[in-house]
C-alpha positions as CSV (number, residue, x, y, z in Angstrom):
1,M,47.4,10.8,-55.9
2,L,45.4,13.7,-57.4
3,P,44.0,16.0,-54.7
4,I,40.2,15.6,-54.7
5,Q,39.6,19.4,-54.5
6,Y,41.9,19.9,-57.5
7,V,39.9,17.2,-59.5
8,R,36.7,18.9,-58.5
9,E,37.9,22.4,-59.5
10,Q,39.7,21.3,-62.7
11,K,37.5,18.4,-63.8
12,V,37.4,19.2,-67.5
13,E,41.2,19.7,-67.6
14,I,41.9,16.5,-65.6
15,I,39.7,14.5,-68.0
16,A,41.5,16.0,-71.0
17,R,45.0,15.4,-69.6
18,L,44.1,11.8,-68.6
19,S,42.9,11.2,-72.2
20,K,46.6,11.4,-73.3
21,R,47.1,8.1,-71.5
22,G,44.3,6.6,-73.6
23,I,42.0,6.5,-70.5
24,P,38.3,7.4,-71.0
25,A,38.3,9.2,-67.6
26,E,35.0,11.0,-67.6
27,Q,33.0,8.2,-66.1
28,M,35.8,7.5,-63.6
29,I,36.0,11.1,-62.5
30,E,32.3,11.5,-62.2
31,A,32.1,8.4,-60.0
32,L,34.9,9.8,-57.9
33,L,33.1,13.1,-57.4
34,E,29.8,11.4,-56.7
35,K,31.5,9.4,-54.0
36,D,33.0,12.5,-52.5
37,D,29.6,14.2,-52.5
38,F,28.2,11.2,-50.6
39,R,31.2,11.5,-48.2
40,K,30.4,15.2,-47.6
41,K,26.7,14.5,-47.1
42,T,27.5,11.7,-44.6
43,Q,29.9,14.0,-42.8
44,H,27.3,16.7,-42.6
45,T,24.8,14.2,-41.1
46,L,27.3,13.1,-38.6
47,D,28.1,16.7,-37.6
48,E,24.4,17.4,-37.1
49,T,23.9,14.3,-35.0
50,Q,27.0,15.2,-32.9
51,A,25.7,18.8,-32.4
52,T,22.3,17.4,-31.3
53,L,24.0,15.1,-28.8
54,N,26.1,18.0,-27.4
55,Q,22.9,20.1,-27.1
56,T,21.0,17.3,-25.5
57,S,23.8,16.5,-23.0
58,K,23.8,20.2,-22.0
59,Q,20.1,20.1,-21.4
60,I,20.6,17.3,-18.9
61,G,22.6,19.5,-16.6
62,E,20.1,22.3,-16.9
63,L,17.2,20.0,-16.0
64,L,19.1,18.7,-13.0
65,K,19.8,22.2,-11.8
66,Q,16.0,22.8,-11.9
67,G,15.3,19.7,-9.9
68,L,13.6,18.0,-12.8
69,K,15.1,14.5,-12.3
70,N,12.5,12.6,-14.4
71,E,12.9,14.9,-17.4
72,A,16.7,14.7,-17.0
73,E,16.6,10.9,-17.1
74,S,14.3,10.9,-20.1
75,T,16.7,13.2,-21.9
76,R,19.7,11.0,-20.9
77,K,18.0,8.1,-22.6
78,K,17.9,10.1,-25.8
79,T,21.7,10.5,-25.6
80,F,22.1,6.7,-25.7
81,S,20.2,6.6,-28.9
82,L,22.1,9.5,-30.4
83,K,25.4,7.9,-29.4
84,E,24.4,4.7,-31.2
85,E,23.5,6.8,-34.3
86,I,26.9,8.5,-34.2
87,K,28.7,5.2,-34.0
88,Q,26.9,3.9,-37.0
89,Q,27.4,7.1,-39.0
90,E,31.1,7.1,-38.1
91,E,31.5,3.5,-39.4
92,E,29.6,4.4,-42.5
93,L,31.8,7.5,-43.0
94,K,34.9,5.4,-42.5
95,D,33.8,2.9,-45.2
96,I,33.1,5.7,-47.6
97,E,36.4,7.4,-47.0
98,Q,38.3,4.1,-47.5
99,S,36.3,3.5,-50.7
100,L,37.1,7.0,-51.9
101,Q,40.8,6.6,-51.1
102,Q,40.9,3.4,-53.2
103,M,39.3,5.2,-56.1
104,L,41.9,7.9,-55.9
105,Y,44.7,5.4,-55.7
106,A,43.4,3.8,-58.9
107,I,43.7,7.1,-60.9
108,P,47.1,7.7,-62.5
109,N,48.7,11.1,-62.6
110,A,47.5,13.6,-65.2
111,P,50.1,14.1,-67.9
112,Y,51.6,17.6,-68.3
113,H,50.6,19.6,-71.4
114,L,53.9,18.9,-73.2
115,V,53.4,15.1,-73.0
116,P,52.6,13.8,-76.5
117,E,49.4,11.7,-77.0
118,G,49.9,8.0,-77.8
119,K,49.6,4.5,-76.5
120,T,52.9,2.8,-77.1
121,A,56.7,3.4,-77.3
122,E,56.3,4.1,-81.0
123,D,54.4,7.3,-80.1
124,N,57.3,8.7,-78.0
125,L,58.9,11.9,-79.1
126,E,62.6,12.0,-79.8
127,I,64.1,15.2,-78.3
128,R,67.8,14.7,-79.4
129,Q,70.6,12.3,-80.0
130,G,74.2,12.5,-78.9
131,G,77.4,10.6,-79.3
132,T,78.6,8.5,-82.3
133,I,77.3,5.0,-83.0
134,P,80.4,2.8,-83.6
135,T,81.0,0.6,-86.6
136,L,82.0,-2.8,-85.3
137,D,84.3,-5.3,-87.0
138,E,82.8,-8.4,-88.6
139,G,82.2,-11.0,-86.0
140,A,81.5,-8.6,-83.2
141,M,79.8,-10.3,-80.3
142,P,76.8,-9.4,-78.1
143,H,77.7,-8.8,-74.4
144,W,76.6,-12.3,-73.2
145,E,79.1,-13.9,-75.6
146,L,81.8,-11.4,-74.6
147,A,81.1,-12.2,-70.9
148,Q,81.8,-15.8,-71.6
149,K,84.8,-15.2,-73.8
150,Y,86.5,-13.0,-71.1
151,N,85.1,-14.9,-68.1
152,L,83.3,-11.8,-66.8
153,I,79.8,-12.8,-65.9
154,D,78.4,-16.3,-65.0
155,F,74.8,-16.4,-65.9
156,E,74.5,-20.2,-65.3
157,L,75.9,-19.9,-61.8
158,G,73.2,-17.3,-61.0
159,V,70.5,-19.7,-62.2
160,K,72.0,-22.5,-60.1
161,I,72.0,-20.5,-56.8
162,T,68.9,-18.3,-57.4
163,G,67.3,-18.5,-60.8
164,A,67.2,-16.7,-64.2
165,G,67.8,-12.9,-64.0
166,F,70.4,-13.1,-61.2
167,P,73.8,-13.1,-62.8
168,V,77.1,-13.4,-61.0
169,Y,79.8,-10.8,-61.8
170,K,83.4,-11.9,-61.6
171,G,86.9,-10.5,-61.6
172,K,87.3,-7.3,-63.6
173,M,83.6,-7.1,-64.2
174,A,82.9,-7.1,-60.4
175,R,85.5,-4.4,-60.0
176,L,84.0,-2.4,-62.9
177,Q,80.6,-2.5,-61.0
178,R,82.3,-1.0,-57.9
179,A,84.0,1.6,-60.1
180,M,80.6,2.5,-61.7
181,I,79.1,3.0,-58.3
182,N,81.9,5.4,-57.2
183,F,81.9,7.3,-60.5
184,L,78.2,7.9,-60.6
185,L,77.9,8.9,-56.9
186,D,80.8,11.3,-57.4
187,E,79.1,12.8,-60.4
188,N,75.9,13.3,-58.4
189,T,77.5,14.6,-55.2
190,Q,79.5,17.1,-57.2
191,A,76.1,18.3,-58.7
192,G,74.9,19.0,-55.1
193,Y,73.1,15.7,-54.3
194,V,73.6,14.4,-50.8
195,E,74.5,10.7,-50.6
196,Y,72.4,8.3,-48.5
197,V,72.4,4.5,-47.9
198,P,68.7,3.7,-47.5
199,P,67.1,0.4,-46.4
200,L,66.5,-2.2,-49.2
201,M,63.1,-3.1,-47.8
202,V,60.1,-0.8,-47.3
203,N,56.8,-1.1,-45.6
204,E,53.4,-0.8,-47.3
205,A,52.9,2.9,-46.5
206,S,56.2,3.7,-48.4
207,G,55.0,1.7,-51.4
208,Y,51.7,3.6,-51.5
209,G,53.6,6.9,-50.9
210,T,55.5,6.8,-54.2
211,G,52.8,5.0,-56.2
212,Q,54.3,1.5,-56.5
213,L,51.3,0.2,-54.6
214,P,48.8,-0.8,-55.6
215,D,49.8,-0.2,-59.3
216,K,53.0,-2.4,-59.3
217,E,52.2,-4.8,-56.6
218,G,52.7,-7.8,-58.9
219,Q,56.2,-6.6,-59.8
220,M,57.5,-6.2,-56.3
221,Y,59.0,-9.0,-54.2
222,Y,56.9,-9.3,-51.0
223,M,57.9,-10.9,-47.7
224,P,54.6,-11.7,-46.0
225,A,56.1,-12.9,-42.7
226,D,57.4,-9.3,-42.2
227,D,54.9,-7.4,-44.4
228,L,57.8,-5.8,-46.2
229,Y,58.7,-5.2,-49.9
230,L,62.1,-5.3,-51.5
231,I,62.7,-2.0,-53.2
232,P,62.3,-1.8,-57.0
233,T,64.4,1.4,-56.9
234,S,65.9,3.6,-54.2
235,E,63.4,6.3,-55.2
236,V,61.0,4.6,-52.8
237,P,62.9,4.9,-49.5
238,L,64.5,8.2,-50.5
239,T,61.3,10.0,-51.2
240,N,59.6,8.5,-48.2
241,F,62.2,10.1,-45.9
242,F,59.8,13.1,-46.1
243,R,56.4,11.3,-45.6
244,D,54.2,13.2,-43.2
245,E,56.7,16.1,-43.0
246,I,56.4,19.8,-43.4
247,L,59.6,21.3,-44.8
248,K,60.7,24.9,-44.6
249,A,60.5,26.6,-47.9
250,E,64.0,27.9,-47.6
251,S,65.3,24.3,-47.4
252,L,64.1,23.5,-50.9
253,P,65.3,22.1,-53.2
254,V,66.2,18.9,-51.3
255,K,68.6,16.8,-53.5
256,L,69.4,13.1,-52.6
257,T,71.3,10.3,-54.3
258,A,71.9,6.7,-53.4
259,F,73.3,3.5,-54.8
260,T,71.2,0.3,-54.1
261,P,70.5,-3.0,-55.6
262,C,67.0,-3.1,-57.1
263,F,64.5,-6.0,-57.2
264,R,61.8,-6.5,-59.8
265,R,59.9,-9.6,-60.6
266,E,59.4,-8.6,-64.3
267,A,56.7,-11.3,-64.7
268,G,56.3,-12.5,-68.2
269,S,59.7,-11.4,-69.4
270,Y,61.3,-13.8,-71.8
271,G,62.9,-14.2,-75.3
272,K,65.9,-12.7,-77.0
273,E,64.9,-9.1,-76.1
274,V,65.7,-9.8,-72.5
275,R,68.8,-12.0,-73.0
276,G,71.9,-11.4,-70.9
277,L,71.9,-8.1,-69.0
278,N,69.0,-6.7,-71.0
279,R,66.4,-7.4,-68.2
280,L,67.2,-8.7,-64.7
281,H,65.3,-9.4,-61.5
282,Q,68.1,-7.9,-59.4
283,F,70.3,-5.1,-60.7
284,D,72.3,-2.2,-59.4
285,K,71.3,1.5,-59.9
286,V,72.3,4.9,-58.7
287,E,69.3,7.2,-58.3
288,I,68.8,11.0,-57.9
289,V,65.7,12.4,-56.2
290,Q,64.6,16.0,-55.7
291,V,61.9,17.7,-53.5
292,V,61.2,21.2,-54.9
293,H,58.9,24.1,-54.9
294,P,56.0,23.6,-57.4
295,D,57.0,26.8,-59.3
296,S,60.4,25.4,-60.3
297,S,59.8,21.7,-60.8
298,Y,59.8,21.7,-64.6
299,D,63.0,23.8,-64.7
300,V,64.5,21.2,-62.3
301,L,63.4,18.4,-64.5
302,E,65.3,19.9,-67.5
303,T,68.4,20.3,-65.2
304,M,68.2,16.7,-64.2
305,V,68.0,15.6,-67.8
306,L,71.1,17.6,-68.6
307,H,72.9,16.0,-65.6
308,V,72.1,12.5,-66.8
309,E,73.1,13.5,-70.4
310,S,76.4,14.7,-69.2
311,I,77.2,11.4,-67.6
312,L,76.4,9.5,-70.8
313,Q,78.7,11.9,-72.7
314,K,81.5,11.2,-70.3
315,L,81.0,7.5,-70.9
316,N,81.2,8.1,-74.7
317,L,78.0,6.2,-75.3
318,P,75.7,7.0,-78.2
319,Y,72.3,8.0,-76.7
320,R,69.0,9.5,-77.5
321,I,66.5,11.3,-75.3
322,L,62.8,10.6,-75.6
323,R,59.8,12.4,-74.1
324,L,57.3,9.6,-73.4
325,C,53.8,9.7,-74.7
326,G,50.9,9.4,-72.2
327,G,50.3,5.7,-72.8
328,D,54.0,4.8,-72.2
329,M,54.5,6.8,-69.0
330,G,54.6,5.4,-65.5
331,F,51.5,5.5,-63.3
332,A,52.7,8.3,-61.0
333,S,54.5,10.5,-63.6
334,A,53.3,13.8,-65.0
335,M,56.1,13.9,-67.5
336,T,59.0,11.5,-68.2
337,Y,62.2,11.6,-70.3
338,D,63.7,8.2,-71.2
339,F,67.4,7.8,-72.1
340,E,68.4,5.0,-74.4
341,V,71.9,4.0,-75.4
342,Y,72.7,2.2,-78.7
343,S,73.9,-1.3,-78.5
344,A,76.0,-1.8,-81.7
345,A,76.2,-5.6,-81.4
346,Q,72.5,-6.0,-80.8
347,K,71.7,-3.2,-83.2
348,R,69.0,-1.7,-81.0
349,W,68.4,1.0,-78.4
350,L,68.4,0.0,-74.7
351,E,66.7,2.1,-72.0
352,V,69.1,3.1,-69.3
353,S,67.4,5.9,-67.4
354,S,64.0,7.6,-66.8
355,V,63.8,11.1,-65.4
356,S,60.4,12.1,-64.2
357,N,58.4,14.9,-62.6
358,F,55.6,13.6,-60.4
359,E,54.3,17.1,-59.6
360,S,52.3,16.8,-56.3
361,F,51.1,13.2,-57.1
362,Q,53.5,11.5,-54.7
363,A,53.6,14.4,-52.2
364,N,49.8,14.2,-51.8
365,R,50.0,10.5,-51.1
366,M,52.8,11.1,-48.5
367,K,51.4,14.4,-47.1
368,L,54.8,15.9,-48.0
369,R,54.4,19.7,-47.7
370,F,56.4,22.8,-47.3
371,K,55.6,26.1,-45.5
372,Q,56.7,29.7,-46.3
373,G,56.7,31.8,-43.1
374,N,53.2,32.1,-41.8
375,E,51.5,30.9,-45.0
376,K,49.4,27.7,-45.1
377,P,51.5,24.5,-45.9
378,Q,51.2,23.4,-49.5
379,L,52.2,20.2,-51.3
380,A,55.8,20.0,-52.7
381,H,56.7,18.5,-56.1
382,T,58.9,15.4,-56.3
383,L,61.2,14.3,-59.1
384,N,63.5,11.3,-59.6
385,G,65.9,9.9,-62.2
386,S,68.2,7.0,-62.8
387,S,71.9,8.1,-63.0
388,L,72.3,5.3,-64.0
389,A,71.0,1.8,-64.1
390,F,74.0,-0.5,-64.6
391,P,73.0,-3.7,-66.6
392,R,72.3,-2.1,-70.0
393,I,75.0,0.5,-69.5
394,L,77.5,-2.4,-69.0
395,A,76.0,-4.2,-72.0
396,A,76.5,-1.2,-74.2
397,L,80.0,-0.5,-72.9
398,M,81.1,-4.1,-73.6
399,E,79.6,-4.3,-77.0
400,N,80.4,-0.8,-78.4
401,N,84.1,-0.9,-77.1
402,Q,85.1,-4.4,-78.1
403,T,88.3,-5.0,-80.0
404,P,90.0,-8.2,-81.1
405,V,92.1,-8.1,-77.9
406,G,89.7,-6.9,-75.3
407,I,87.1,-4.3,-74.3
408,I,88.5,-0.8,-73.9
409,L,87.0,1.2,-71.0
410,P,86.1,4.9,-71.2
411,K,88.9,7.0,-69.7
412,V,86.6,8.4,-67.0
413,L,86.2,4.8,-65.6
414,Q,89.9,3.9,-65.9
415,A,90.7,6.2,-63.0
416,Y,88.3,4.2,-60.9
417,T,89.1,0.6,-62.1
418,G,92.9,0.9,-62.2
419,F,92.9,-0.9,-65.6
420,D,92.0,0.2,-69.1
421,Q,90.3,-2.8,-70.5
422,L,88.3,-6.0,-69.8
423,D,90.2,-9.0,-71.1
């Protein structure tokens, strides 16, 4: 959520930055500031009425001291009317503040100046590529056929017990999942991230805190009996650890990592582009999160990108890094890098990670601040990244490393699996 005072002071800049998302923001920002002016006016009126009540109440005591009981009673009656006015003004102010809050919730983060303009993925900027795209033998299979050939994943069983988008992993593939968890968490903890095991369900306040609500409400699994949401990513509980907290400046940066299942409805997803592991409703992911000083957040973003890149290099996967255009970025992001790996059998790029700087957008929603000595608390910056999301990584590993006799695993994973190939 953009701070209202920042929007007021930097109105022209905010409108220009939001235009990178393809949003004609001028009318929206003007309406927001008009609503805030109305809030200030209503607050001023309430303050004046409260001051009048305080002064009138004081007069009652003075009149009684002077023995003027009739005048005191008449003045007391005025306080009844003033109290009723205050009640009505407080209700009006509450309605205005709620309306203003909803308007703020509806405005996405303003893109950073390095974010390219554009509306779709075709407008994203490729930063660099790494690794070597393999040349497969004739008759090479996509991962869903490999999974059936080697009895690794049962998609039909998942449909039977739950529905489409909930595969069942078996045998060596199940063990490979466990190996991936340990490998990725080890990589993150060696880079200074502290490992956590957070809840898989969050309350509404947590969803609003990181920006999933109200923007992605339709994509989240909701349990109305408990008023809880299944997490779409561990970013949500991890970042909300610090909701309504004031951290000490010397404690920054805070670095967290976690493995969790993730749940996304992915409404409207169908067709060959989402076949097999390409898009699931439940999938596993290891996440990294940082809470940092505003002055260092973009340096930290580049460091996080290098960290994720190093993991893909160790997995020997061909990859490319994209800086997303304004129209393709997430609602809460100020700048995002996407990582894609090349699927040789499908002959296309698959997204496996997003690394984003949210600046103070999430922190403002969560009232996440830090304090340096006796200085006034200020909003921190938050960042997060996938390191990594499993399904498409597994798809690329299977397809790119297939041989006539099995799927050869990267050496870095063999130490965790205890075997060198899927067969």
